[in-house]
Residue, then its C-alpha position, 0 to 999 in steps of 0.5 A: m767035364r760037368t754034364d747037364t744036371g738040369q738045375i736052373v738057378h733063379l734070381a728070386d732064390y738069392r740069399p747071402t751066404d751063411f758064413v762071411l769069408e774074412r781072408v784067403d791064403l793060397t799056396f800053389e806048388l806048381d806041377p804040370t800034372e799034380t799041382k798041390v793047392e792049399t787054401r786057408m780061409i778064415f770064416h765067421r758065421r753071419e749074424g742071425v744064421d742058424a747054428s746048425a747051418p753047415l759051410v757049403l763050398d763049391g767044387d768042380e772035378l776036384s780031388l781032396s787030399g786034406l781038410l783041416f779045422d783050425q789046423n786040426e784034421i776034420p773027422a770024416g763024419q763031420y763033412d760030406l764030399s763029392p767032386e762038386r761040393l764040400v759040406i762041413r758041419d758042426l762049426p762055431e756059432s760066433k767066433p771066427f775059424e779057419i778051414t784049410v783045404t788041400t786039393i791036387i789038380n792036373p793043369e796039363a789035362n785041363t782042356q776046358l781052359m777054365g780054372l788053372y791050366r797049362s798050355n805051351g809051357i805057361y800056367c794060366t788061370q781063367c776063373e770067370a764065371e765059375g772057374f775058381r771051383r776047379i782049383t779048390y773048394f770055395p764059396d765061388r760066387p761074386d758076392v763073397l769078397a776077401p783079401f787074398t795072399v798068394n804064395i807060388i812055388a815052382d821050378k825056377e828054370a821052367n817058370p822064372l815068372l810067378l805072378s798073381n793079383g795085387n802087389f808083389l811081397g817078395g820071393a826067394g829060392y825054395g829048395p833045390g831048383k825051385h823058387f817062390a813068390a808072394w803076392f798080396d791084394p789088399h782090395p777084397k775081391p770075389s774068386y772069379l777075379f783071382a789070377l795066376v800066371a807062371g812060366d817063361l815070358g818076355v816083358v815090356e815095361d813102362t810107368f804111369v804117374t796117377m793124378s795123385e802123383r803115385e808112380v805105377a809100374l806097368k808090365i806087359y808079358v808076351e812070348h819071347g821075341k814078341e815084345a816089340r809087338a806089345a808097344y801099341a797095347m802099352d800105349a793104349l793102356k796109358r791112354s786108358m788110365k789117363w782118360d779114366e782119370e779125366v772123364f770118370g775121376r777114377e785113379y788106379d789103386l795098386d803099385i803095379f798093373m800087369i797084362v799077360a798075353v797067351s795064345d790059348f784062351n776062351m775069351g778075349a781078355m779077363e779083368n783080374k785085379g791088377l793082372n789082366i790075362f789077354n788072348d794074345k790077338y788083343v795085345l800083339a800088333d805091328p803094321e806087317t801082321a795087324t790090320d787097322q781093325d786089330y789096332a782098334n780092337i786092341e785099343a778098345i779091349i785094353a781099355h775095357e779090361y782096365f776100366h773094369n778096375w772100378t766097374g767090376n772089380r772095386i764094385t762087383c756084381r752081387d750075383w751073376f744075374q747082375l752081369c750087365l752091371k759090370e759088362g754093359l757099363t764097362v762096354y759103355r765106358d770103352h765105347e766112349f773112350s774109343a769115340d774120344q780117341r777116334s771118330r765119334a760118328v764112325k765109332r757109333i756106326a760100327e757099334v750099331r752095325h754090330l748091335r743089329s747084326e748080333q744083338f738084334t738077331e739074339d733078341s728076335g730068336p730062341l736065345a732072347h733074354p733080358v739084359r738082367p735075366t731072372s734065371y739061367r742053367e749055365i751062366n757061361n751062356f749069358y756072356t752075350t751081346t744082350v748083356y754086353e752091347k744092349g747093356s751098354e745101350v741102356t747105360r747110354m740111354i740113362a746119359t741121354i735122358l739125364g744129360g751129361e752133368l746129371f749122368k756124371k753126378g750119378m756115376d760119382l754117387y755110384f762110385e762113392r756109395h758102392d765102392g767095395d760092394a757087390a751091387t745090383v742093377e737096382d743099386f745102380v739105377k737108384c744112384f741116378e734117381d737120387a742124383s737127378g730126382r727123376d723117377l726111372k722105374q719105367f725106364s728100368l724095364w729095359y733091364h727086365q724086358a727082352g726083345t727089341p722095341q718096334i716103333t711105328v712112325s707117321s707124320a703129317f704137316d699142316a702148312a696153314t698152321g705151321t704144325l707138324t704132328l708126329s705119331l708114334d706107336q711102340m710094341v715089344p715082341a713076345t720072347p721066350g718066357q715073356t709074352s706080355k710086355e709093358p710100354m718102355h721109356i724110349p728116348l728119341k733124339t729128333g731133328l726137323l730138317l728144312e730143304d737146305g738141311t738146316i735144323v728148325t727149332p719148333s716154338a712149342v711141343t705138346g703131347g709128351e715130354m721133350t728135353d732139348d732134342v730128345l722126345h720121350l716116348t713113354e706110352r704105347s701110342q703118342k702124338f707129338v705136335f710141333t708148332g712154329i714150323p715155317s715149311r714142311p720138314t723132313v724128320s730125322l728120328n733116333r739121331g745118334f741111335s739114341a735108343p736101340v729100337s727098330l724104326h718103321f717110318d715110311q719116308s720117301g726116297a727124297d726125304l732119305s736122300l736129303i737126310a743122307r746128304h745134309e744132316s749134321d748128325l753123321f750117324a743119321r746120314w748113314q742111317a738114312l742111306t741104310n734106309l734107302a738101300l734096304p728096300v732095294l736089297t730086299a726087293a733084289a733078294a725077292q727078284a733073285r729068288k723068283g728068277e726075275t731080273v734084279q733091279s737096282d735103284a737110281m736114287l740109291t746109286e746117285t746118293l751113295l756116289a755123291i757121299a763117296a765123292n764128297e771130300t768134306l766128309e772124313p774118309a772113314f765115314r765114306a767107307q762106312a757108307l759104301a759098306l751097304p747093308s750086309e746079307a745078315d741085315i737083309a735077312r733080318e729085314l725080311g724076317s722069315d722064309n729066307d733063302p740065303d742064295a737069293i739074298h746073296t745073288g740079289r745083293e751082289t747084283v745091286l753092288t755090281a750095278i753101283a760099281k759099274a755106274g761109279a767106276d770113275v768115282f772109285a778109281k779116283l778114290m783109290a788114287d786119292m787115298a793112296d798111301t803117302g808115308a809110313y804106316k800109322p794106325d791112327a784114325a785118320d790114316a786108317g780111314r784113308r785105307a778103309l776108303k781106298n779098300a772099299a773102292l778096290s772092292y767096288l772096282a773088282l765088281a765093275e771090272q770083273s777082273p782080278a788084276r787090280a786086286a792082285a796088283a794091290f796084294d803085290k804092292a801092299d806094305n801093311m796087313t790092312d791092305l794085304a788082307q783086304a786085297l786077298t779077301v777081294l781075290a778070294h771072294r770075287f775070283p776064287q778060281a783065278a790063278e792070281t788068287a791061288t798064288a796069293l793064298q800060297a804066298f800069304e801062307a808061306r810068308f806068315s807060316s810061323n805067325a799064328l795070329v796072321l794065319d787065323k786071318w788066312f783061315s778066316i778069309q777062305a772060310t768066308i768064300p761064298g758058295a755051296d763048295a765052301l764046306e769042302r774047302i773047310e774040310k780040306l783046310m782042317t787037314n792043313e798042317h797049321y790047323n790046330p783043333a785044340n786052339p780056340n782062336r784057330v777053331r773060331s777062325l775056321i769053323g766059327t767064321f764059316a758058321f757065323a759069317n758065310a751065309t751061302g756056304f753054311n746054309r747050303a740047300d742040302g743041309a750038309a754044313y749043318r750036319f758037319h757043324a753038329a759033328r764038330i760041336l759034339e767033338i769040341d764039347k768033349r774038351n771045351p764046352q764053352l767053345a762048343a756052346r758059343l759055336l752052336t749059337a751060329m744056328r740060333s736063327w734057323r727058324s728064319l730060313e725057308p722051310s727046307r733049310a729050316d727042317l734040315a737045321r732042326t734035324a742037325l740040332m736034334e742030333i746034338e740034343r739026342s747025344a749022351g753026355l752033353s755038357t751043361d753049356v751045350r745042353d742049355i743052348v740046344d734045348r733053348m734053340l729047339k724049344a723056344 
């Protein structure tokens, strides 16, 4: 494990490599503990580079067993060697030359799951961001691109399957009991996109005919016996390929596309060229074992990794500071795909829920950083919601500002201009400027300034002149390393609603630019004046969440209710309902903290029930509306001095009041949304189940009895209904006999299915209350708990820390101490996993003083520990010092 060196990498220090890599030939002789890797590389010195400059190759815990120059051994005095670096001197000034590096690695002992590792009998690689250097000494950076030829030699019985990137060249026997396979990827790629898989797996096969009528072989590899559960993933892949052709004009470019699903994987999936490797939770699904959300996730992540073929692979990033250029852009593409496949409005609401819960929290805390950061200590810690989700929102804003036609023209130019390149954010933005003729210099601050812009809004209507004045002020809060911020270009989609809900079009707008329905806020303070308004309008601002900002607009309950009931933009309706609910919920938290009687709100209840009962609205939207702001949303709204117990009590009391007031509505919804046929994972059926299960949750509160949820559990014929019924039982009635029976039955039924058991662990990890920690500790002794499997650790330890506010933030700090101990344990074997789990404590400063002090003490215990990985050291230092 690499321990912290304190080295900071700066964007300003970027310069190209001294040597150009022309091609790579790799030969692997696979062995569980002594895999031999021979790497032959053709280089030439870059023009203008000093003749004395050495060749510098990266390594990580490597053991060198051979080093050749043009097939001759290099004298020991010509190179310097450490496990982390190989420096070779006295190399030719002009002609190409060959360097051959031979290393011996131990895949079986690689618990970091980075580089080449072996788990459950399967050899697998994960090379992003800097994992390839754990395989061989190499210029391991994204701007070094070359074609790869790969030869794999292995035991034939144990490893009948030998896969790598590109097209299959052939294979044959290779001595007693062994065989080999050769692969060639003609598209130059950086080392982080290298992939190798070997072992014994089943396969699901299909084909796809591209728009130029080439037939592409499609293969998804899974554990034997699980092939049927990969059918939906295959369907999602084919739909992704077709959509990318139709919407972005992007055609697949190899003869074969492969996906391999493995159970031990640090990430969700990896877009290696032609050979995507997936965490099996994002491939395997059937109605008995996967929820509707699992199906939606599989569809989105299959699409995301496939879309990387162009936005990430064919055009990669020049350096890791440009990570948003591939990730944020590709998230935007997969969001658009899912919106086209499902309900666009419901998808948008789900995106914004996630953005606010995760990225807004990140933006307001010690781990805040720009979408395109300027320095890092450990790049693995920058695979964040800021890079991914906020990066996606920045791309979406470009589309909003330019409009669909010019956005497409800019994307086409980007693909044409930078195919085969390692590009930068500036390259990307320049394509849109050139395609549209618009100056995007100010807009580019979205890439460079951290923090969520705060927009304060006020309005005034003059009935005598039919004039509405909208005053807007923007401010970007200080964040670590950035205390002074410039005004942003913020596109705000705007609608003016009359009393009947219709949108009025003003005769003129002055005070700033407005294109179609988009106000362009570009100054710290601006007044937009709308004329030709027949009567006082209700302002619907930031429709569709056109900009990732926090709006402070003091609108009356009546105005919010009007928007929630009548806006044509469904996202705006949901947002208005959220704005109606948040003051009620924050007040409830304050009342609970003071020991006062918690008050609900008649207008909120009336509006919510009207939406729930409105059959003209799709069920999925109504289900989203019923999911009122979470405890995390309330904490973020309060900002500081948070008492998680009071927030939980206040919210539960308000929900219970709504549930009792609407018991008849919820009972009717359960009856109306009852299943009518065989399970289908499509958006329509999933929406009906979501609404039915939302009604079940409210009825459990109204009736204060586990009977209805227990009956739903017994009746359920799919995992969506089964898991939701179990959640209601466990969360509402943790001590009930029905709950214990259901938990035992679930465990027994799915004891051989790891992915379903992850749900069982997560449901129990999120049971609220101070006794949650003892439950977690007991579950860690369960025979099914495997601390070496990242999915299992995330399902229990991660879910507890991230999603159980009352249990994790118990007043005595015991859970903080528990978490710190787990971080230190996990860091010894898997630093990436440990660092991600540690970020659960990123908001410790927002807690009330007693809890905050206890959280700080736990973090300082981690900080004082010797031998921390770079990953964990980076996170804990930033959380304590910001």
